[in-house]
C-alpha positions in Angstrom: 4.0 102.1 71.4 3.1 104.0 68.1 0.6 101.4 67.2 -1.1 101.5 70.8 -1.1 105.1 70.8 -2.8 105.3 67.3 -5.5 102.6 68.3 -6.0 104.8 71.5 -6.5 107.9 69.3 -9.1 106.1 67.3 -10.7 104.8 70.3 -11.0 108.3 71.6 -12.0 109.8 68.2 -15.0 107.2 67.7 -16.0 107.2 71.4 -19.8 107.5 71.6 -20.3 106.5 68.1 -21.7 103.5 66.5 -18.1 102.4 65.5 -16.8 102.7 68.9 -17.4 98.7 69.8 -15.2 97.7 66.7 -12.2 100.0 67.9 -12.4 99.2 71.5 -12.2 95.4 70.4 -9.1 96.0 68.3 -7.5 98.1 71.2 -8.4 95.6 74.0 -7.5 92.4 71.6 -4.0 93.7 71.5 -3.6 95.5 74.7 -4.9 95.4 78.4 -7.9 98.0 78.5 -7.2 101.2 80.3 -10.4 101.1 82.3 -10.1 99.2 85.7 -12.4 98.3 88.4 -11.9 100.2 91.7 -14.8 98.9 93.8 -17.4 96.3 93.8 -14.9 93.7 93.2 -15.2 90.6 95.5 -12.9 88.5 93.7 -9.5 89.6 92.4 -8.0 87.4 89.7 -5.4 87.6 86.8 -8.0 85.8 84.4 -10.6 87.2 82.4 -12.7 86.2 79.4 -9.9 86.9 76.9 -7.3 84.9 78.7 -9.8 82.0 79.3 -10.5 81.9 75.6 -6.9 82.1 74.8 -5.9 79.0 77.0 -8.7 77.0 75.1 -6.8 77.8 71.9 -3.4 77.0 73.2 -5.0 73.5 74.0 -6.3 73.4 70.4 -3.1 74.3 68.6 -1.4 70.9 68.8 -4.7 69.4 67.4 -4.4 71.8 64.6 -0.9 71.2 63.7 -1.3 67.5 63.9 -4.3 67.6 61.5 -2.2 69.5 59.0 0.3 66.6 59.0 -2.3 63.9 59.0 -4.3 65.5 56.3 -1.1 65.4 53.9 -0.3 61.9 55.3 -3.8 60.4 54.4 -3.7 62.0 50.9 -0.2 60.7 49.9 -1.1 57.4 51.7 -4.5 57.0 49.8 -2.6 57.7 46.4 0.1 55.3 47.1 2.8 57.9 47.1 4.0 56.8 50.7 3.4 53.7 53.0 1.7 53.5 56.3 4.1 54.7 59.0 4.9 52.2 61.9 2.9 52.9 65.2 5.6 55.4 66.6 4.6 58.7 67.1 7.7 60.5 66.0 7.8 58.7 62.5 9.8 60.9 60.0 7.6 59.6 57.3 4.5 61.3 59.2 6.2 64.5 60.1 7.5 65.3 56.6 7.5 68.9 55.2 5.2 67.6 52.2 2.6 66.5 54.7 2.6 69.7 56.3 2.6 71.8 53.5 -0.5 69.9 51.8 -2.4 70.0 55.0 -1.7 73.7 55.6 -2.8 74.5 52.1 -6.4 72.9 52.9 -6.6 73.8 56.5 -5.6 77.3 57.1 -7.9 78.7 54.4 -10.6 77.0 56.7 -9.2 78.7 59.7 -9.1 82.1 57.9 -12.7 81.9 56.7 -14.0 80.8 60.1 -12.5 83.5 61.8 -13.0 86.3 59.1 -16.8 85.6 58.6 -17.6 85.0 62.3 -15.7 88.0 63.8 -17.3 89.9 60.9 -20.8 88.9 62.0 -19.9 89.6 65.6 -18.7 93.2 64.8 -21.7 94.0 62.6 -24.0 93.0 65.5 -21.7 94.8 68.1 -21.9 98.1 65.9 -25.9 97.6 65.3 -26.8 96.9 69.0 -24.2 99.3 70.4 -22.3 96.6 72.9 -18.7 95.9 73.1 -17.4 93.1 70.9 -17.3 89.6 72.9 -14.4 87.3 72.9 -16.5 84.2 72.8 -15.9 83.4 69.1 -12.2 83.3 69.5 -12.7 79.6 70.6 -15.6 78.8 68.2 -13.4 80.4 65.3 -10.9 77.7 66.0 -13.2 74.9 66.8 -15.2 75.1 63.8 -12.3 74.2 61.0 -11.3 71.4 63.5 -14.7 69.6 63.3 -15.3 69.6 59.5 -13.8 67.5 56.6 -10.8 69.0 55.3 -12.2 69.4 51.8 -15.2 71.5 52.9 -16.0 74.1 50.3 -14.7 77.7 51.8 -18.3 79.2 50.5 -20.3 76.4 52.2 -18.3 76.9 55.6 -19.0 80.8 55.3 -22.6 80.2 55.2 -22.8 77.8 57.9 -20.6 80.0 60.1 -23.0 82.9 59.5 -25.9 80.7 60.6 -24.1 79.3 63.6 -23.1 82.8 64.9 -26.7 84.6 64.1 -29.0 81.4 65.1 -26.7 79.8 67.6 -25.5 82.9 69.6 -26.6 86.2 68.6 -30.3 85.6 68.7 -30.1 84.7 72.4 -28.4 87.9 73.4 -24.7 86.9 72.4 -21.8 85.2 74.7 -22.8 83.7 78.0 -26.9 83.8 76.8 -26.7 81.1 74.2 -28.0 77.7 74.7 -26.5 75.8 71.8 -22.8 75.5 71.3 -22.0 77.7 68.3 -19.4 75.4 66.7 -21.9 72.6 66.9 -24.5 74.7 65.6 -22.4 75.2 62.4 -21.5 71.6 62.3 -25.3 70.6 62.7 -26.2 73.0 59.7 -23.5 71.4 57.5 -24.7 68.3 58.0 -28.4 68.8 57.5 -28.0 71.2 54.6 -25.2 69.7 52.8 -24.8 66.1 54.0 -23.3 64.7 50.8 -20.1 66.7 52.0 -20.3 65.7 55.5 -20.7 62.1 55.1 -19.6 59.2 52.8 -16.6 57.3 52.2 -14.6 59.9 50.3 -14.9 63.2 52.2 -12.4 62.5 54.8 -9.2 62.5 52.7 -8.3 65.7 50.7 -8.4 65.1 46.9 -10.6 62.1 47.2 -13.9 63.8 45.8 -12.1 65.3 43.0 -10.4 62.0 42.0 -13.8 60.4 42.1 -15.5 62.9 39.7 -12.5 62.3 37.3 -13.3 58.4 37.5 -16.9 59.4 36.9 -16.1 61.5 33.9 -14.0 58.6 32.2 -10.6 59.2 33.3 -8.3 56.2 34.0 -7.4 57.0 37.8 -7.0 54.8 40.8 -9.8 56.1 43.5 -8.9 57.4 46.6 -10.8 55.7 49.8 -11.3 58.0 52.4 -13.7 56.4 54.8 -13.4 56.6 58.5 -13.2 53.7 60.7 -16.7 54.5 61.7 -18.0 54.7 58.0 -16.4 51.1 57.2 -17.9 49.5 60.3 -21.2 50.9 59.4 -20.8 49.3 56.2 -19.8 45.9 57.7 -16.2 46.2 56.8 -13.4 45.0 59.1 -11.1 47.3 60.8 -8.0 48.1 58.9 -6.2 50.3 61.5 -4.4 49.1 64.8 -5.4 50.3 68.2 -2.1 52.3 68.4 -2.9 54.1 65.1 -6.3 55.0 66.4 -5.0 56.2 69.4 -2.3 58.4 67.9 -4.3 59.5 65.2 -3.1 58.0 62.0 -6.6 57.8 60.7 -8.9 59.6 58.4 -11.4 62.0 60.2 -12.2 65.7 60.8 -9.1 67.8 61.0 -8.7 67.9 64.9 -10.5 64.9 66.0 -8.3 61.9 65.2 -5.3 62.3 67.9 -6.8 60.9 70.9 -3.4 61.3 72.5 -3.3 64.9 72.0 -7.0 65.2 73.0 -6.1 63.7 76.3 -3.3 66.0 76.8 -5.3 68.8 76.0 -8.1 67.8 78.6 -5.6 67.4 81.4 -4.3 70.9 80.5 -7.7 72.3 80.5 -8.3 70.6 83.9 -5.1 71.8 85.2 -6.0 75.4 84.5 -9.4 75.0 85.7 -11.0 75.8 82.3 -12.7 72.5 81.7 -14.8 70.7 83.8 -13.4 67.2 85.0 -16.7 66.1 86.1 -18.2 66.4 82.7 -15.2 64.8 81.0 -15.2 61.9 83.4 -18.9 61.3 83.4 -19.2 61.5 79.6 -16.3 58.9 79.4 -18.3 56.5 81.9 -21.3 57.2 79.8 -20.0 56.1 76.6 -18.0 53.1 78.4 -21.6 52.0 79.8 -23.3 52.2 76.4 -20.5 50.5 74.4 -20.5 47.8 76.9 -24.1 47.2 76.8 -24.0 46.9 73.2 -20.9 44.4 73.4 -23.3 42.2 75.7 -26.5 42.1 72.9 -24.1 42.2 69.9 -24.0 38.3 69.5 -28.1 38.3 69.3 -27.5 41.0 66.4 -25.1 39.0 64.3 -26.1 39.5 60.5 -27.8 42.9 61.2 -26.5 46.3 59.9 -26.0 47.3 63.5 -23.8 44.3 64.4 -20.3 45.8 63.3 -20.5 48.8 65.7 -22.3 47.2 68.5 -19.4 44.7 68.3 -16.7 47.3 68.5 -14.9 46.9 71.8 -16.8 49.5 74.4 -13.4 51.2 74.9 -12.7 51.6 71.2 -15.3 54.4 71.0 -13.3 56.7 72.5 -10.4 56.3 70.0 -12.2 56.7 66.9 -14.8 59.4 65.5 -15.2 62.9 67.3 -16.2 61.4 70.8 -13.0 62.2 72.4 -12.9 65.8 71.0 -16.4 66.4 71.8 -16.3 65.4 75.4 -13.0 67.8 76.0 -13.7 70.9 73.9 -17.5 70.9 73.2 -19.4 69.1 76.3 -17.3 71.4 78.8 -18.6 74.6 77.2 -19.2 76.6 80.5 -21.9 78.6 79.0 -24.1 75.6 77.3 -23.1 73.0 79.8 -24.8 72.1 83.2 -23.6 74.6 86.1 -24.3 72.7 89.3 -21.8 69.9 90.2 -24.6 67.0 90.5 -26.1 68.5 87.3 -22.5 68.2 85.4 -22.1 64.4 86.3 -25.7 63.8 84.8 -25.1 66.0 81.8 -21.8 64.5 81.0 -23.0 60.9 81.5 -25.8 61.4 79.2 -23.8 62.7 76.6 -21.3 59.9 76.3 -24.3 57.3 76.8 -26.4 59.0 73.9 -23.2 59.4 71.7 -22.5 55.9 71.4 -26.3 55.0 71.1 -26.9 57.4 68.1 -23.4 56.2 66.6 -24.8 52.6 66.4 -28.4 53.1 65.4 -27.5 55.7 62.7 -25.4 53.9 60.1 -26.1 56.4 57.5 -24.0 58.9 59.8 -22.3 57.0 62.4 -21.2 59.7 64.8 -23.5 60.6 67.6 -21.5 63.2 69.6 -22.8 66.1 68.1 -26.4 65.4 68.3 -26.0 64.2 71.8 -24.2 67.7 72.9 -26.6 69.7 71.3 -29.5 67.8 72.7 -28.0 67.9 76.3 -27.4 71.9 75.6 -31.2 72.0 75.5 -31.7 70.0 78.6 -28.9 71.5 80.7 -31.0 74.1 82.3 -33.7 71.5 83.1 -31.0 69.5 84.9 -29.8 72.3 87.0 -33.5 73.2 88.1 -34.2 69.9 89.4 -30.7 69.4 90.9 -31.3 72.8 92.7 -35.1 71.9 93.7 -33.9 68.6 95.2 -31.3 70.4 97.1 -34.1 72.9 98.6 -36.2 69.8 99.3 -33.4 68.4 101.2 -32.7 71.7 103.4 -36.3 72.1 104.0 -36.8 68.6 105.5 -33.6 69.1 107.5 -35.1 72.4 108.8 -38.3 70.7 109.8 -36.6 68.0 111.6 -34.5 70.4 113.6 -37.7 72.6 114.5 -39.8 69.5 115.5 
């Protein structure tokens, strides 16, 4: 009660000043706002933007925790200190305290920097522009650490977050006005500005880059191989992970993108809570399966080329590796940047899945296409909705002419 009263007193003290948005944000983040609407409301519900964002964060927490265990597991597996676990999801060797501590030591700083820098930019813009702090970054701040390599330098992440929040959202007017997903804008900035940290065969396992530098300097140490399945296939290598390992997530990759099982459960949770669009998720899956199947059909004719390995990957297996499943559930369904009409959601989702696999196969230097596919469809989402609406208008006008004839 004392904390609430102190925050309320600060809120009243700075009411009407430039600092008011900052204290209002702290007050409403911890407590319900004192102001309520008494008229003009047509639909009354318990959910609001803050509760919606918190629901998505709840869906992300299992991926975050699993990512910590997997980061430690992949490191100790690469150094030979442990052996590969069996396909069992509850293997004690995977869920060990050592794995968790190493993973937490690497991943929690990413989360802290993401939130500190991103919210700092949000507060600055709110104070300068005189509007309330928006809750939209609550989800973006959690998504960003989950879609980057575990050893991403903190200074690099901070610069990317500033770029993503300012250019990806604030220049458009803030939450609800942006046309690009802020988290993917951060990922795109990192990829195009610091590509050596976002690609290659060593960035996905913690400690791999440092070990490679020691070897280059003359130290007699064994290298850590940390390439993803997609990276290996792009180089023509054979799969070394079982389908069950891919589904459960015992593979290298971005922090939160490896476990298709947890991503699937998160998607069902978001559909159940009516936060995520099942139309976008289902159509994106169908699009990726369609493109994967087409590549499987033409793969024999491409034998011997650099595209063959990824083309020959089973069409359904594209959903188990890389960030495709994570992007479909958490990025493509962003209600601000996605299509708004029901028919538009089917088109929008299908094209995301279709182009994700296409980019993944034809870009062996960076065999992951979901980021670019979603950003591209973010730009075209308003156009899709426009033509869907115009099509409905024409149908109604045609029906009207028939009735009046």
